[in-house]
C-alpha positions as CSV (number, residue, x, y, z in Angstrom):
1,X,84.4,97.1,101.4
2,X,84.3,100.1,99.1
3,X,87.3,102.0,97.9
4,X,88.4,104.5,100.6
5,X,90.7,107.4,99.9
6,X,93.2,108.6,102.5
7,X,95.0,111.8,103.4
8,X,97.6,112.1,106.1
9,X,97.5,115.3,108.1
10,X,100.6,116.0,110.0
11,X,100.2,117.6,113.4
12,X,103.2,119.8,112.9
13,X,101.5,121.4,109.9
14,X,98.3,122.5,111.7
15,X,97.9,126.3,111.8
16,X,97.0,128.2,114.9
17,X,94.0,130.6,114.8
18,X,92.0,132.5,117.4
19,X,88.9,131.0,119.0
20,X,85.5,132.2,117.9
21,X,85.4,134.3,121.1
22,X,89.0,135.4,120.9
23,X,89.9,133.8,124.3
24,X,92.4,131.2,123.1
25,X,94.0,129.3,120.2
26,X,92.7,126.5,118.1
27,X,94.4,124.3,115.4
28,X,91.9,123.0,112.9
29,X,92.5,119.4,111.8
30,X,89.6,119.2,109.3
31,X,86.2,120.7,108.6
32,X,83.4,120.3,106.2
33,X,82.8,122.0,103.9
34,X,86.5,122.9,103.5
35,X,87.1,126.6,104.3
36,X,83.7,127.0,106.1
37,X,83.5,129.8,108.7
38,X,82.9,129.1,112.4
39,X,79.2,129.6,111.8
40,X,78.8,127.5,108.6
41,X,80.6,124.2,109.1
42,X,78.7,120.9,109.1
43,X,81.4,119.4,111.2
44,X,84.8,120.5,112.5
45,X,87.6,118.8,114.4
46,X,90.4,120.7,116.1
47,X,92.8,121.0,119.0
48,X,92.3,123.8,121.5
49,X,95.0,125.2,123.7
50,X,93.6,126.5,126.9
51,X,96.0,128.7,128.9
52,X,93.6,130.5,131.3
53,X,90.1,130.3,132.7
54,X,87.2,131.9,130.7
55,X,84.0,131.3,128.8
56,X,83.7,128.7,126.0
57,X,82.8,129.9,122.5
58,X,79.1,129.3,121.9
59,X,77.9,127.4,118.8
60,X,74.1,127.3,118.4
61,X,72.8,124.0,117.0
62,X,76.2,122.2,117.5
63,X,77.0,119.1,119.5
64,X,80.5,119.1,121.0
65,X,82.6,116.2,122.2
66,X,85.8,117.2,124.2
67,X,88.7,115.0,125.1
68,X,91.6,116.1,127.3
69,X,94.9,115.5,125.6
70,X,97.4,117.2,127.9
71,X,97.3,118.9,131.3
72,X,95.7,118.1,134.7
73,X,92.2,118.8,133.5
74,X,89.5,121.4,133.3
75,X,86.2,122.1,135.2
76,X,83.3,123.3,133.0
77,X,80.7,125.3,134.9
78,X,77.2,125.2,133.2
79,X,74.7,127.0,135.5
80,X,74.4,124.9,138.7
81,X,76.3,121.9,137.2
82,X,80.0,121.4,137.0
83,X,81.6,118.9,134.6
84,X,85.2,117.7,135.0
85,X,87.0,117.2,131.7
86,X,89.0,114.1,132.5
87,X,87.5,111.7,130.0
88,X,85.4,112.4,126.8
89,X,82.5,114.8,127.5
90,X,79.5,115.6,125.3
91,X,78.1,119.1,125.7
92,X,75.6,121.3,123.7
93,X,77.4,124.1,121.8
94,X,74.8,126.7,122.7
95,X,75.3,126.1,126.4
96,X,76.8,128.9,128.5
97,X,80.0,127.4,129.9
98,X,82.8,128.9,131.9
99,X,86.0,126.9,132.2
100,X,88.5,126.8,135.1
101,X,91.8,124.9,134.9
102,X,92.6,122.3,137.5
103,X,96.4,122.9,137.5
104,X,97.8,124.8,134.6
105,X,97.2,124.9,130.8
106,X,95.5,122.1,128.9
107,X,95.1,120.9,125.3
108,X,91.9,119.3,124.3
109,X,90.5,117.6,121.2
110,X,87.2,119.0,119.9
111,X,84.6,117.3,117.7
112,X,81.8,119.7,116.7
113,X,78.9,118.6,114.6
114,X,76.0,120.8,113.5
115,X,72.9,118.8,114.3
116,X,70.9,119.6,111.2
117,X,73.8,118.7,108.8
118,X,75.7,115.7,110.2
119,X,76.1,113.0,112.8
120,X,79.4,112.2,114.5
121,X,80.8,109.6,117.0
122,X,84.1,109.5,118.8
123,X,85.7,106.3,120.1
124,X,89.0,105.7,121.8
125,X,91.1,102.9,120.2
126,X,94.3,101.2,121.4
127,X,96.7,99.2,119.3
128,X,96.7,96.5,118.3
129,X,93.0,96.4,117.3
130,X,90.8,95.9,114.3
131,X,87.6,97.8,113.5
132,X,85.1,98.2,110.7
133,X,84.1,101.7,109.8
134,X,80.9,102.9,108.1
135,X,81.1,106.7,107.6
136,X,81.2,109.3,104.9
137,X,84.4,110.6,106.5
138,X,86.5,109.2,109.3
139,X,89.4,110.8,111.1
140,X,91.9,108.7,113.1
141,X,93.8,111.1,115.4
142,X,97.0,109.7,117.1
143,X,96.5,110.9,120.6
144,X,99.4,109.0,122.2
145,X,102.5,107.2,121.0
146,X,103.1,106.0,117.4
147,X,100.8,103.8,115.3
148,X,100.6,102.1,112.0
149,X,97.2,102.0,110.4
150,X,96.1,99.7,107.6
151,X,92.9,100.5,105.6
152,X,91.3,97.5,104.0
153,X,94.5,95.5,104.6
154,X,96.6,97.8,102.5
155,X,100.1,99.2,103.1
156,X,100.6,100.5,106.7
157,X,100.4,104.3,107.2
158,X,102.6,105.6,110.0
159,X,101.1,108.1,112.4
160,X,103.1,110.0,115.0
161,X,101.5,111.6,118.0
162,X,99.4,114.5,116.8
163,X,98.9,113.2,113.2
164,X,95.5,112.4,111.7
165,X,94.5,110.0,109.0
166,X,91.5,111.3,107.0
167,X,89.5,108.6,105.2
168,X,86.8,109.5,102.7
169,X,84.1,107.0,101.7
170,X,85.1,105.2,104.9
171,X,83.3,101.9,104.6
172,X,86.5,100.2,105.5
173,X,88.3,97.7,107.7
174,X,90.9,99.2,109.9
175,X,93.9,97.4,111.6
176,X,96.1,99.3,114.0
177,X,99.6,98.3,115.1
178,X,102.0,99.9,117.5
179,X,101.8,101.1,121.1
180,X,99.6,104.2,120.9
181,X,96.0,105.4,121.3
182,X,93.7,106.8,118.6
183,X,90.7,108.9,118.7
184,X,88.4,107.5,115.9
185,X,85.8,109.9,114.6
186,X,83.1,108.7,112.2
187,X,81.0,111.3,110.4
188,X,77.9,110.9,108.3
189,X,75.9,113.5,106.5
190,X,72.2,114.0,107.5
191,X,70.1,112.9,104.5
């Protein structure tokens, strides 16, 4: 396995900013390139706080994966079709989508990947488990509970709910310990 560098991103340190369409609040976990605008990122990972019904921001050329973190759920209306956000959902960023809340506010996890620049996958992991990663960048988001993560059998890194471990040059073996759940994102540049 190659040498992987890690950065711990504490959930408590994430800064709130308005959605692209101004209809809500997002907290960016990570984006590439760093500091890229909403129209220039290759990939972006964030937490959205949805307090009311309304349209989704549109992102041409972007694939989105949404995961419900908190709340009773959301219905996404796309023309004649309705999707229920109760488990991970893949949607096209350019789609015209209106959201209604099932029963009050929600928080959801967003993976956005610009098709021409990167590829991304999202998996749900539970502890204890072991996985091999092969990515340019990996993000391990602690969605529930508390976890300890070992990268290439190194020292354990403690994650509380809402924390993310960013791994660069992520060709690595990952061991998880604890009683939580992770969202594991693997990102690769398009060559």
